[in-house]
Backbone as CSV, one residue per row, in Angstrom:
resi,resn,N_x,N_y,N_z,CA_x,CA_y,CA_z,C_x,C_y,C_z
1,MET,36.548,36.816,-7.053,36.315,35.428,-7.368,37.016,35.135,-8.684
2,GLU,37.762,34.089,-8.732,38.529,33.749,-9.895,37.702,32.850,-10.849
3,ILE,38.117,32.804,-12.092,37.434,32.028,-13.106,37.315,30.580,-12.713
4,LYS,38.392,29.992,-12.149,38.411,28.592,-11.728,37.293,28.348,-10.651
5,GLU,37.113,29.287,-9.730,36.111,29.151,-8.711,34.726,29.198,-9.328
6,ILE,34.527,30.081,-10.332,33.231,30.200,-11.004,32.940,28.901,-11.772
7,GLN,33.940,28.350,-12.437,33.745,27.108,-13.164,33.374,25.948,-12.197
8,ASN,34.018,25.926,-11.040,33.696,24.900,-10.036,32.275,25.087,-9.531
9,LEU,31.861,26.325,-9.324,30.490,26.611,-8.883,29.461,26.135,-9.951
10,ILE,29.734,26.378,-11.247,28.849,25.944,-12.290,28.732,24.430,-12.267
11,LYS,29.832,23.728,-12.132,29.818,22.263,-12.073,29.018,21.779,-10.857
12,PHE,29.221,22.440,-9.711,28.485,22.059,-8.495,27.019,22.199,-8.639
13,VAL,26.577,23.339,-9.247,25.145,23.602,-9.463,24.561,22.576,-10.419
14,ALA,25.284,22.256,-11.487,24.800,21.267,-12.463,24.609,19.888,-11.779
15,LYS,25.531,19.489,-10.923,25.400,18.217,-10.235,24.348,18.223,-9.156
16,SER,24.058,19.357,-8.524,23.090,19.428,-7.445,21.656,19.287,-7.908
17,GLY,21.389,19.592,-9.188,20.019,19.515,-9.655,19.248,20.800,-9.420
18,ALA,19.869,21.832,-8.882,19.182,23.094,-8.681,18.819,23.707,-10.039
19,SER,17.659,24.374,-10.096,17.251,24.958,-11.370,17.777,26.377,-11.537
20,GLU,18.015,27.074,-10.441,18.542,28.450,-10.518,19.267,28.734,-9.241
21,VAL,20.394,29.433,-9.316,21.180,29.811,-8.126,21.684,31.205,-8.343
22,SER,21.518,32.081,-7.356,22.073,33.410,-7.355,23.015,33.539,-6.204
23,LEU,24.190,34.183,-6.455,25.186,34.339,-5.442,25.673,35.761,-5.472
24,GLU,25.739,36.466,-4.361,26.205,37.816,-4.344,27.309,37.956,-3.273
25,MET,28.496,38.353,-3.682,29.599,38.524,-2.760,30.211,39.883,-3.024
26,GLY,29.909,40.826,-2.155,30.392,42.162,-2.336,29.810,42.804,-3.582
27,ASP,30.672,43.192,-4.524,30.230,43.822,-5.752,30.024,42.837,-6.868
28,ILE,30.214,41.577,-6.624,30.063,40.539,-7.648,28.729,39.790,-7.454
29,LYS,27.952,39.683,-8.537,26.678,38.989,-8.444,26.691,37.946,-9.572
30,ILE,26.376,36.694,-9.221,26.412,35.582,-10.155,25.052,34.882,-10.108
31,THR,24.488,34.648,-11.310,23.244,33.873,-11.403,23.490,32.742,-12.394
32,ILE,23.146,31.538,-11.975,23.285,30.343,-12.845,21.921,29.702,-12.966
33,LYS,21.480,29.518,-14.195,20.193,28.836,-14.470,20.554,27.527,-15.166
34,THR,19.788,26.481,-14.806,20.011,25.201,-15.449,18.709,24.656,-16.011
35,ASP,18.817,23.696,-16.921,17.645,23.021,-17.440,17.858,21.554,-17.278
36,LYS,17.186,20.964,-16.320,17.335,19.530,-15.995,18.785,19.187,-15.620
37,GLY,19.409,20.047,-14.826,20.736,19.751,-14.343,21.859,20.150,-15.270
38,GLU,21.536,20.669,-16.480,22.595,21.122,-17.411,22.601,22.598,-17.494
39,VAL,23.741,23.230,-17.430,23.844,24.652,-17.486,23.471,25.128,-18.884
40,ILE,22.515,26.058,-18.966,22.051,26.522,-20.295,22.516,27.953,-20.546
41,ALA,23.107,28.627,-19.549,23.510,29.967,-19.753,24.818,30.212,-19.011
42,PRO,25.678,31.083,-19.527,26.902,31.390,-18.873,26.650,32.271,-17.615
43,VAL,27.673,32.464,-16.831,27.578,33.225,-15.628,27.751,34.704,-15.936
44,THR,27.017,35.552,-15.206,27.166,36.982,-15.306,27.834,37.446,-14.047
45,ALA,28.882,38.198,-14.151,29.511,38.800,-13.016,29.641,40.297,-13.251
46,VAL,29.189,41.116,-12.319,29.237,42.542,-12.473,29.963,43.131,-11.304
47,GLN,30.875,44.052,-11.569,31.666,44.657,-10.488,31.644,46.145,-10.693
48,GLN,30.844,46.877,-9.961,30.693,48.319,-10.013,30.655,48.868,-11.419
49,ALA,29.647,48.451,-12.189,29.371,48.920,-13.542,30.433,48.457,-14.534
50,ALA,31.424,47.707,-14.177,32.417,47.189,-15.088,32.288,45.672,-15.153
51,PRO,31.736,45.118,-16.253,31.546,43.692,-16.298,32.863,42.897,-16.299
52,VAL,32.915,41.876,-15.485,34.086,41.000,-15.444,33.971,39.997,-16.561
53,MET,32.736,39.516,-16.810,32.466,38.578,-17.903,31.229,39.030,-18.641
54,ALA,31.222,38.994,-19.956,30.033,39.337,-20.710,29.027,38.179,-20.684
55,ALA,27.774,38.530,-20.797,26.702,37.512,-20.764,25.945,37.553,-22.093
56,PRO,26.331,36.720,-23.089,25.667,36.781,-24.356,24.265,36.204,-24.352
57,ALA,23.964,35.382,-23.393,22.631,34.730,-23.402,21.671,35.486,-22.520
58,PRO,20.439,35.787,-22.968,19.498,36.503,-22.128,18.928,35.710,-20.991
59,GLU,19.180,34.346,-20.928,18.641,33.530,-19.869,19.195,33.854,-18.507
60,VAL,20.364,34.506,-18.464,20.954,34.849,-17.152,20.270,36.097,-16.659
61,VAL,19.639,36.000,-15.517,18.861,37.094,-14.941,19.356,37.363,-13.546
62,ALA,19.539,38.573,-13.163,19.993,38.925,-11.817,18.821,38.991,-10.885
63,THR,18.229,37.834,-10.526,17.131,37.759,-9.558,17.477,36.738,-8.544
64,PRO,16.987,36.881,-7.303,17.292,35.916,-6.272,16.624,34.585,-6.553
65,ALA,17.248,33.522,-6.132,16.711,32.150,-6.346,15.501,32.002,-5.441
66,VAL,14.536,31.255,-5.907,13.332,30.999,-5.124,13.341,29.557,-4.655
67,ALA,12.667,29.345,-3.505,12.555,27.979,-3.000,11.798,27.127,-3.990
68,PRO,12.134,25.856,-4.065,11.448,24.978,-5.043,9.946,24.902,-4.767
69,ALA,9.186,24.866,-5.830,7.709,24.810,-5.695,7.266,23.372,-5.418
70,ALA,8.190,22.450,-5.452,7.825,21.039,-5.289,7.785,20.600,-3.827
71,VAL,7.718,21.539,-2.893,7.638,21.165,-1.495,6.249,20.594,-1.235
72,PRO,6.138,19.381,-0.751,4.811,18.757,-0.546,3.983,19.566,0.453
73,ALA,2.657,19.475,0.316,1.764,20.206,1.197,1.969,19.765,2.622
74,ALA,2.294,18.499,2.874,2.549,18.030,4.254,3.756,18.716,4.865
75,ALA,4.653,19.280,4.007,5.832,19.874,4.557,5.610,21.319,5.019
76,GLU,4.443,21.863,4.705,4.150,23.201,5.120,3.905,23.242,6.639
77,ALA,4.512,24.191,7.315,4.351,24.279,8.757,3.075,25.018,9.090
78,SER,2.389,24.626,10.172,1.230,25.380,10.622,1.737,26.701,11.181
79,SER,0.805,27.598,11.530,1.167,28.951,11.921,1.992,28.956,13.219
80,ASN,1.841,27.967,14.096,2.587,27.979,15.364,3.906,27.244,15.246
81,GLN,4.188,26.589,14.101,5.422,25.849,13.936,6.456,26.698,13.208
82,HIS,7.717,26.398,13.449,8.813,27.148,12.861,9.512,26.292,11.811
83,THR,9.734,26.849,10.636,10.435,26.112,9.586,11.876,26.611,9.508
84,VAL,12.837,25.703,9.649,14.251,26.028,9.503,14.578,25.885,8.046
85,LYS,15.112,26.953,7.430,15.429,26.941,5.985,16.929,27.018,5.780
86,SER,17.372,26.523,4.625,18.772,26.544,4.317,19.275,27.966,3.959
87,PRO,20.359,28.402,4.635,20.921,29.720,4.300,21.829,29.689,3.064
88,ILE,22.150,28.489,2.558,23.080,28.342,1.434,22.679,27.168,0.571
89,ILE,23.303,27.088,-0.589,23.135,25.910,-1.434,24.262,24.939,-1.078
90,GLY,24.006,23.655,-1.255,25.039,22.666,-0.968,24.458,21.257,-0.838
91,THR,25.109,20.457,-0.041,24.646,19.084,0.195,24.291,18.939,1.662
92,PHE,23.080,18.453,1.950,22.560,18.311,3.302,23.037,17.018,3.919
93,TYR,23.606,17.094,5.132,24.002,15.884,5.888,23.388,15.936,7.269
94,ARG,22.795,14.798,7.696,22.137,14.721,8.987,23.114,14.363,10.120
95,LYS,24.340,13.938,9.792,25.284,13.584,10.825,26.666,14.232,10.539
96,PRO,27.493,14.385,11.603,28.777,15.039,11.408,29.778,14.251,10.580
97,SER,29.658,12.929,10.616,30.507,12.060,9.769,29.800,10.751,9.584
98,PRO,30.201,9.937,8.616,29.487,8.682,8.357,29.379,7.705,9.497
99,ASP,30.339,7.726,10.418,30.329,6.785,11.534,29.684,7.341,12.803
100,LYS,29.116,8.558,12.743,28.486,9.178,13.923,26.957,9.104,13.786
101,PRO,26.233,9.235,14.896,24.747,9.237,14.818,24.254,10.601,14.267
102,ASN,22.977,10.607,13.822,22.358,11.809,13.319,22.322,12.858,14.405
103,PHE,22.381,14.149,13.970,22.299,15.231,14.964,20.977,15.201,15.687
104,VAL,19.855,15.072,14.907,18.518,15.033,15.515,17.628,14.052,14.780
105,GLU,16.595,13.624,15.467,15.560,12.731,14.913,14.197,13.388,15.154
106,VAL,13.177,12.935,14.421,11.801,13.403,14.668,11.443,13.065,16.092
107,GLY,10.875,14.022,16.823,10.494,13.838,18.208,11.553,14.346,19.230
108,ASP,12.761,14.617,18.740,13.808,15.121,19.656,13.478,16.535,20.079
109,ARG,13.833,16.853,21.301,13.678,18.208,21.858,15.001,18.915,21.593
110,VAL,14.940,20.114,21.020,16.132,20.929,20.723,16.022,22.284,21.389
111,SER,17.164,22.864,21.702,17.240,24.212,22.220,17.807,25.153,21.168
112,GLU,17.512,26.407,21.325,18.039,27.413,20.390,19.565,27.304,20.356
113,GLY,20.133,27.198,19.152,21.594,27.083,19.031,22.110,25.658,18.858
114,ASP,21.230,24.652,19.073,21.647,23.263,18.875,21.848,22.979,17.389
115,THR,22.861,22.207,17.069,23.138,21.875,15.668,22.119,20.847,15.189
116,LEU,21.472,21.148,14.056,20.470,20.236,13.461,21.020,19.414,12.338
117,CYS,21.964,20.007,11.572,22.576,19.325,10.394,23.800,20.108,9.983
118,VAL,24.453,19.607,8.943,25.507,20.397,8.270,25.193,20.435,6.806
119,ILE,25.614,21.540,6.146,25.476,21.677,4.709,26.881,21.920,4.165
120,GLU,27.273,21.029,3.246,28.568,21.139,2.619,28.423,22.041,1.410
121,ALA,29.251,23.053,1.308,29.259,23.948,0.164,30.726,24.218,-0.180
122,MET,31.153,23.762,-1.351,32.518,23.948,-1.817,33.549,23.506,-0.808
123,LYS,33.389,22.282,-0.296,34.313,21.636,0.645,34.319,22.239,2.038
124,LEU,33.339,23.119,2.329,33.204,23.667,3.688,31.936,23.134,4.296
125,PHE,32.035,22.673,5.555,30.843,22.144,6.236,30.297,23.225,7.168
126,ASN,29.060,23.643,6.891,28.397,24.721,7.644,27.353,24.111,8.559
127,GLU,27.529,24.353,9.886,26.519,23.855,10.821,25.275,24.704,10.764
128,ILE,24.103,24.058,10.714,22.824,24.756,10.724,22.235,24.518,12.114
129,GLU,21.974,25.648,12.795,21.537,25.548,14.182,20.038,25.861,14.306
130,ALA,19.456,25.358,15.384,18.022,25.646,15.669,17.898,27.126,16.004
131,GLU,16.931,27.777,15.399,16.668,29.180,15.624,15.709,29.408,16.775
132,THR,15.073,28.285,17.242,14.110,28.358,18.316,14.163,27.004,19.066
133,SER,13.731,27.066,20.289,13.679,25.786,21.082,12.341,25.126,20.751
134,GLY,12.297,23.788,20.804,11.106,23.062,20.546,11.369,21.605,20.216
135,THR,10.356,20.965,19.585,10.425,19.569,19.225,10.503,19.411,17.711
136,ILE,11.384,18.560,17.233,11.484,18.323,15.781,10.185,17.566,15.354
137,VAL,9.434,18.174,14.469,8.179,17.586,13.978,8.427,16.833,12.689
138,GLN,9.256,17.404,11.833,9.501,16.799,10.540,10.881,17.143,10.025
139,ILE,11.537,16.168,9.391,12.819,16.361,8.695,12.480,16.217,7.223
140,LEU,12.712,17.296,6.458,12.174,17.359,5.106,13.110,16.843,4.001
141,LEU,14.343,16.481,4.359,15.287,15.969,3.356,15.936,14.679,3.826
142,ASP,16.369,13.883,2.854,17.150,12.714,3.154,18.610,13.084,3.271
143,ASP,19.391,12.259,3.945,20.802,12.502,4.082,21.478,12.494,2.704
144,SER,22.452,13.400,2.521,23.237,13.527,1.312,22.409,14.087,0.143
145,SER,21.350,14.817,0.412,20.523,15.416,-0.609,21.055,16.792,-1.004
146,PRO,20.932,17.170,-2.278,21.257,18.558,-2.630,20.220,19.474,-2.072
147,VAL,20.626,20.671,-1.658,19.724,21.640,-1.076,19.939,23.005,-1.729
148,GLU,18.847,23.732,-1.933,18.932,25.082,-2.524,18.799,26.104,-1.401
149,PHE,19.161,27.345,-1.754,19.029,28.480,-0.823,17.550,28.626,-0.423
150,ASP,17.289,28.829,0.851,15.974,29.063,1.393,15.021,27.878,1.303
151,GLN,15.569,26.684,1.029,14.751,25.486,1.021,14.487,25.005,2.429
152,PRO,13.231,24.653,2.750,12.896,24.153,4.106,13.649,22.876,4.415
153,LEU,14.194,22.786,5.636,14.933,21.631,6.076,14.233,20.857,7.217
154,PHE,13.782,21.622,8.238,13.161,21.014,9.404,11.913,21.856,9.790
155,ILE,10.992,21.181,10.455,9.879,21.893,11.082,9.970,21.625,12.546
156,ILE,9.959,22.739,13.346,10.087,22.632,14.816,8.778,23.217,15.432
157,ASP,8.241,22.440,16.371,7.077,22.918,17.142,7.604,23.496,18.431
158,PRO,7.444,24.815,18.625,8.032,25.449,19.798,7.254,25.167,21.075
159,ALA,6.129,24.518,21.006,5.294,24.259,22.181,5.994,23.287,23.132
C-alpha cells in the first residue's frame, strides 16, 4: 500500500464519521482512530517486524474495529431473525444507480444470494448479498449513509 492510498484512506475515514477503523492486508495492518470525525492519530503500518511508518502517538492501537454501540434496541434481531452486517467500511447505497429502484424494501421476500445493497469503498462498488432466504423485516440505514465494518444493515426473518 502506497502513502497516497493511506492518505486517501485517512481522508475517507474522517469524512465517514467512523470513530475507529482497522484494516489488514497481508502483512500490513492499519488502525485509524478519530475524534468527532477528525483524525487524532497517525496510521501505523507494520510489515513483518519492520515498520513502514513510525507511530509517535499512543492512540493508534492494533485492535479490530467494533460495531457502533449506538444501534437502537429496535434494531436488535430476535433469536430467529438473521442480521446482515457490513463486511467493509464505506458508503451504503440501497440502489444500483440514482435512476434505478431500490434493491429491496421492507416486506420483500429474498433468496440466498440476492443483492440487498451496494457499499462503495474507495471508488469500488461491492454488492452485499442475502446470506439466507427470508423476508426483509428492517432496513437499518438510510441511503448514502456511511457504514462501518460489522455494522448491521438489514434484518431478515427466515420464516
